[in-house]
C-alpha positions in Angstrom: 0.0 0.0 0.0 2.8 2.4 0.9 4.5 1.6 -2.4 1.4 2.6 -4.3 1.1 5.9 -2.4 4.8 6.6 -3.1 4.3 5.9 -6.8 1.3 8.2 -7.0 3.2 10.9 -5.2 6.1 10.6 -7.7 3.6 10.7 -10.6 2.0 13.9 -9.2 5.4 15.5 -8.6 6.5 14.6 -12.1 3.3 16.0 -13.6 3.8 19.3 -11.7 7.4 19.5 -12.8 6.3 19.0 -16.5 3.6 21.7 -16.1 6.2 24.1 -14.8 8.5 23.2 -17.7 5.8 23.7 -20.3 4.8 27.0 -18.7 8.4 28.3 -19.1 8.6 27.4 -22.8 6.6 30.4 -23.9 8.1 32.6 -21.2 11.6 31.9 -22.4 10.8 32.4 -26.1 12.1 35.8 -27.1 10.4 37.6 -30.0 11.4 40.8 -31.7 8.6 42.5 -33.7 10.0 44.9 -36.2 8.1 48.0 -37.3 5.5 47.2 -40.0 6.2 48.8 -43.4 3.5 50.4 -45.5 3.2 49.2 -49.1 0.4 51.4 -50.5 -0.3 50.9 -54.1 -3.5 53.0 -54.2 -3.9 56.2 -56.3 -3.3 58.3 -53.1 -0.4 56.5 -51.4 1.2 57.2 -48.1 -1.5 59.5 -46.7 -1.2 60.4 -43.0 -4.0 58.1 -41.9 -2.3 55.0 -43.5 1.1 55.9 -42.0 -0.5 56.2 -38.5 -2.4 52.9 -39.0 0.7 51.2 -40.0 2.6 52.5 -37.0 -0.2 51.2 -34.7 0.2 47.6 -35.7 3.5 46.8 -34.0 2.3 47.9 -30.5 -0.9 45.9 -30.9 1.0 42.8 -32.0 3.5 43.3 -29.2 0.6 43.4 -26.7 -1.0 40.2 -28.1 2.3 38.3 -27.9 3.2 39.6 -24.4 -0.3 38.6 -23.1 0.4 35.1 -24.5 3.5 34.9 -22.3 6.3 35.6 -24.8 9.2 37.9 -24.0 9.5 40.8 -26.3 12.9 41.9 -27.5 13.1 45.6 -28.4 15.1 46.5 -31.5 15.9 50.2 -31.9 14.4 51.8 -35.0 17.8 53.0 -36.2 19.2 49.5 -36.0 16.3 48.3 -38.1 16.9 51.1 -40.6 20.6 50.2 -40.8 19.9 46.5 -41.5 17.6 47.2 -44.4 18.7 48.1 -47.9 15.3 49.5 -48.8 11.6 49.1 -48.4 10.7 45.5 -48.1 14.2 44.2 -47.8 13.9 42.6 -44.4 10.5 41.2 -45.3 12.2 39.5 -48.3 15.5 38.5 -46.6 14.9 36.2 -43.6 18.7 35.8 -43.3 19.3 39.5 -42.7 16.3 39.7 -40.3 17.8 36.8 -38.4 21.1 38.5 -38.1 19.4 41.6 -36.7 17.4 39.5 -34.2 20.6 37.6 -33.2 22.3 40.9 -32.4 19.6 41.7 -29.8 19.2 38.2 -28.4 15.8 37.2 -30.0 14.8 33.7 -30.8 12.3 34.8 -33.5 11.8 38.0 -35.5 8.4 39.1 -36.9 8.8 41.2 -40.0 5.6 42.8 -41.2 4.0 44.8 -43.9 0.6 46.6 -44.4 -0.2 46.0 -48.0 -2.9 48.3 -49.3 -4.0 47.5 -52.9 -7.4 49.3 -52.5 -9.2 51.9 -50.4 -11.7 49.2 -49.3 -9.4 46.7 -47.7 -5.8 46.0 -46.8 -3.6 43.0 -45.9 -1.6 42.6 -42.7 1.3 40.4 -43.8 4.0 39.0 -41.5 7.0 36.7 -41.7 8.2 34.7 -38.7 11.9 34.1 -38.9 13.8 31.6 -36.7 16.9 33.4 -35.7 19.0 30.3 -35.0 18.2 28.7 -38.3 18.1 32.0 -40.2 15.0 30.7 -42.0 11.4 31.7 -42.6 9.2 29.5 -40.5 5.8 31.3 -41.0 4.2 33.4 -43.7 0.9 35.0 -42.6 -1.8 37.0 -44.2 -4.8 38.7 -42.5 -7.3 40.6 -44.7 -8.9 43.6 -43.1 -12.0 45.1 -44.7 -12.4 48.7 -43.7 -10.2 51.0 -41.7 -11.9 51.2 -38.3 -9.6 50.7 -35.3 -11.6 47.8 -34.0 -11.3 46.0 -37.4 -7.5 46.7 -37.5 -7.2 45.3 -33.9 -9.2 42.2 -35.0 -6.8 41.7 -37.9 -3.8 42.0 -35.6 -5.4 39.4 -33.2 -5.8 37.1 -36.1 -2.2 37.5 -37.1 -1.0 37.0 -33.5 -3.1 33.7 -33.3 -1.4 32.4 -36.4 2.1 33.3 -35.1 1.4 31.7 -31.7 0.1 28.5 -33.4 3.4 28.2 -35.3 5.5 28.9 -32.2 3.6 26.3 -30.2 4.1 23.8 -33.0 7.9 24.4 -33.2 8.6 24.2 -29.5 
């Protein structure tokens, strides 16, 4: 009888230990979210409203990832500017984004773009780069119809959910 209780106690302790380990997986994952770039191909590109909307995406995505238990790694804007060779460069070059993330101690880098082909909708696009492997591990797209703040926030939530799903699958 005592052996059974001891075995049960060991099982409970082991399960608690595993739960603690799993809890720390997301807490230890360090993610750098770069500023989103605006790619506006409408007839009136780069209006102030679109520039402000684009600037609002990174803080919202940071917030979603932080609330999911990930550690955010800040990368200064000037470092991001120095790493890029032009608009869309980091989005198209996972290896360079990985080098930037490695310099600041990130495990993953999110490189994003707001692509606006129409006045009626836009796409939130993001690449998830594994810094250690210097490879693209996720390519995401979230369509947002309309420009209201709550719709943009919903699009960012959708994007974050896709990123988190990939991160959970890779760890």
